[in-house]
C-alpha angles and dihedrals in degrees: 000000000000091000089050091053092043089054094047090050093053089050092049092050092057091046096049093055095042103059098125093230111089099214088052093047090052097049100035095040096048091043091053094047090053102037113021094091090057098050117100123215094280089048092049090049092049092048088049093052088055090053090054089062128083118277092237095055094045095047090047090054093048097050092042095245091129132018117264113248112242095250090059098041095102137137089264087058092049089050089048092052091047093047093051090050089049093046089050095050090049090053098040094247097119126124116302120229 
């Protein structure tokens, strides 16, 4: 099972960084680099399901532009949203007052 999970993680790393939409690459790729090893099988499957969706949709869900459909409203999506907020704060790109 570990070999299967390792293979899935390697494939997801490649897919997360090669989206074709720069903003999605940066969020999904960095999230993947920082979190993929801590995801269990269910988390990996949830992340893979997100990567199967269009960049515009996933990006809109992450930034809160559009509501997340129930089937993608998972703990992985929650972690992605938190990761994005933390990254924005770290780079000074957070919400302006």
